[in-house]
N, C-alpha and C positions, 0 to 999 in steps of 0.2 A: 767751674768758673766762679770768680769772685762775685759777679753780678747775681748769681743765683741765691746768694745770701739774702737778697732783698725780695725774693719771691713770696707770694702769699698762698695760703691754702685755697682761696677762691680761684686763683689762677690755675692751680693744679687740678681742682675739681672741674673747671671748665674744659681743660684738656682731656680729662678722663671721660667726661660726658660726651665730648665730640668723638673720641675714639670709640665709645660704646654705641653711639647713635648715628654716626656717619655724616652729620651735617650740623651747621651752626644753629639752624632753626630747631632741629630736634633736640640739640643739647640745651638750648634756651628753654624749651618746654620742660625738659627733664629737671632743670635747675630752678624753674619758676622765675626766670629772668627774661629781660628783653634781648632780642638778637644783637642790638648794638652793644649792650653791656657785656655779653659773652665775647663778641668780637674784640672789644677793648681788652678784656682779660687775656685773651689769647695773644693779642699783639704785644701787650706789655711783657708777657711771659717769654715770648720769642725774642724780644729785645734784650731781656736779661740773659737768656741763653746764648745769644750771639750767633745762633745757627737757625736755619729753617727747621721748624718742628712739624710743619704740615705740608702736604702735597695734594693738590686738587687732581682728581682722576675721574674717569667715566663712572666709577663706582662710588664716587663721593670723596669726601676729605679723608685722607689716610695719613697716618703718622710716618715721618721719616725715621731714620735710624736714631737721630738725635731726639726726636719726639718719643720714641719707644723708651729711650733711656730716662727721659724726664717722667714718663708715665710710670716706670718702675719705681722712681723716687716717690711718686704720689702714693703707690701701693704701700711702700714701707712706712711712709708718714701716717697714712690712715691706720695701718696696723698698730703703730706706736701710740696713736691717739686712743684707739680702742683698748689697748693694753693698759694705758694710764687710767682710763675710765674704770676699768675692772679693778685695778689696784686701789683706786680711791674708794670705790664701793666696798672693797674688802676692809680697808682701813676704817671706814665709817661704820662697819658692821651691818651694812645693808644687804650683803650677799656673801656667799662663800666663794664667789668667783665664777668665771665662765670658761668652758672648754669647747672648741669647735673642731669636730672630727669629720673627716671624709672617709668614705669606704666604697669600694667597688661593689657592684650589685650582688655578687656571689657571697660577699662577707655578711650580708644582712641576715644570714642564717645563724650567725653566732654573735655578732657584735652587740645587738640589743641586750643579750643575756649578760655579756660582760659589763655593759653600761649599767644594767639594773643592779648587778652585784656591787659595782663601784659606788653607785648612788646610795646604797644602804649604808656604806661606810662613810660617805660624805654627802649627806642629804641637802646641804645648802649650796652645793656646786651645781650650776646650771649647765647642762650639756646639750650642744647642738650637733645633730648628726645629718650629714648630707650623703645621699646614696646616688651613685651614677655609674656609667660604664667606665672602662679603663681610661679612655681618652678624656672623658669629662673630669675624672678625679686627678689625672695627671695635670690637666690644665689648671685645676683649682690649686694644686700643690705648687704650681709655678708662682702663684700669688702669695700673699701673706695673711689672707683671712683664715686659712686653716691652721690649726696648731700642728696637726699631723694627719696622716692618712693611713688606712689599713688596706693593703693591696699586695699583689705579687711582685710586679716589676715596677721600679721607680722610674721617673722621667730621666732619660739619658743626658738631657741638657741642663740639669739643675744639680748643684752639689747638695747631696742629702746625707742624712744619718739614718741608718736602718737598724732595726732590732727584730730578731726572729721571734715569731709567736709559735709556729708549729708547722707540721706538714699539711699539704693540701692535695689529696689524691683525686685523680680523675679516672672515670670508668666509662664503660659503654653499657647503657641500660636498654631493656626491651620490655614490652608489656607481659603481664602474667600469661603463662601458657605459650609463649613464643617457642617455635620449633627448635631453637638452639639452646633453650634455657637449661636443659638437662645435660648438655654436652660439656665436657671438661677438656681443657688443653686445646681450645680452638686456636687456629692461626688466623691472622688478619685476613688472609685470602678467602677464608670461609665466609666472610661478610661481603664479598664482592657484589652479590645480587640484592643486598639489603638497601633500603632507602634510609638515608641519614637526615634527621631534622637538625638544623644548625642555628647557632646564634648569628647575629649580624656581623658584617665585615667590621674589623676594628676591635671586636671583642677578644679578650684574652683567651677565652675558651675556644673560640673559633680558630685562632692562630695556633693553639696547641693541638687541636684536632687536625689541622692541615699539616702540621709537622709530623704527626703520627702517620697520616696517609702517605706522605712523601717518604718517610723512613721505611715503611712496610710495603711501598709500591701498591697500596690499596687504592683502587679507583671505583668507589661505590657510586650509586645513584644519589645525588643530592636533592633532597625534597624541599620542603618549605623552610624559609629563613625567618627566624623569630627573634624579637628583641628582648625577651625575658625568659629566664629559666622556668618560671611557673607555667608559661604557655607551652614550652617544650615538654615539660613533664606531663601535662594534661593531654597533649597530642600523642605522646608515646603510649600513655595509658589507653587512649582511644584506638590505638592500633594503626596510626598513620606512619609509623616508622620506628627506628631506633635512634639513639642519640649518644654522643660523646659528651659527658657532662661532669661537673664537679660532684664528687661523692657527698660533699657536705649539703648539697641542695636536695638530695633525694633520700636522705637518711630515713625520714618518716615513711616514705613510700616503699622503701626496701623492707623496713621492719613489718609493715602491715601487709606486704605481699602484693601490692598493686603494681610494683615494678620488680624486675629481676636484673641482676648484674651479670652480664655474659663473661664467662671465664676465657678471656682472650690472652694469648701470650704477649708479654710486654706490658700488661696492665696490672695494677693501676699505674698511670703516669703521675709521678709525685712531684709537685712543686712546693713552694713554701709561702706561708703568710708572714708579712712583715708589718711593723709599724714604721712609717717613713715620715721624716720631717726635714724641712730645709735646714741646712747647717747654720744659716744666718738668721733663722727664726728664733727669737728669744721666747722661751716658755716661762710663763708666770707659774707660781707654785701649784695652782689647781691643775693646769695642763701637765706639769711635770709629774704630779701625783698620779694622774690618769695614765700617763706614759709608763711610769714605773709599775703600775698595777697590771697593765697589759703585758709588759715584758715578763713579769714574774708569774702571773695567773692566767694570762690569755689562753694558753693551750688547753686548759681544762674546760673551756666553753666550746671547743670545736666539736661539731656533731660526730657521734660515734658510728658513722656509716662504714660498712664493710665493703671491701673490694669485690667480695663474692656473696652471692645470695645462697645461703646454706639451706 
């Protein structure tokens, strides 16, 4: 709408603060403004939009569909301001630029090594790395703060550009000395009486494990649910059960013998690692350089875990 040409960044930030905090009072505190000042900003923005942007509910103030559209405009504008600031710093010679990367938690076993290698080539570039579960990184990718993310599956509701890094195998691990450790050619049914330690609901590893169970009609005992691979590894080592897990997360433990990979038919289950970015996200030269580096060199930083413990 033509009226939106007259909006201000203060109005958009008021809307974003309200969306994030749920009330005008909380938004005012966040912005260090008075409540009437925030209310005025929101009213003026709504007048410019010509449509209701807010809806009062029992859960607080929520954005309407029109409000969500304006909020996305705010995200794009804030990203553009940040990109401009980076460009100006680069032109002035104050910095080599900034790159903001997101990665699912399993990727933390190789992404820092890739970043370290890139930083040796480009020491002036400042790199920010955010680690989260699959849902958190997908949500971050829907915004414009991240330049790109390293993950397996991209959000289905965002137009993205993906670049393959390499394979991502998943295996079943057991503690040293497990009674099935020396058996070869196991069938999934041989694990029926085992207790599986699992990631939380919504985890990509958890979903892949459940797909394996369904495909093989395996119905094992499900033990403790844990929110990190590190906790699962320690629990398996302690003898609390076995686990379906990314081979990249247990490379060290397999090499030193604290864990063994069970030789089960159909394993490893191999997925892929990708660098994912929004198609409409404009990458500045530092981010483009990092993306190109991961595309060409990323595979060599993947842990060399084996599907079998020899």
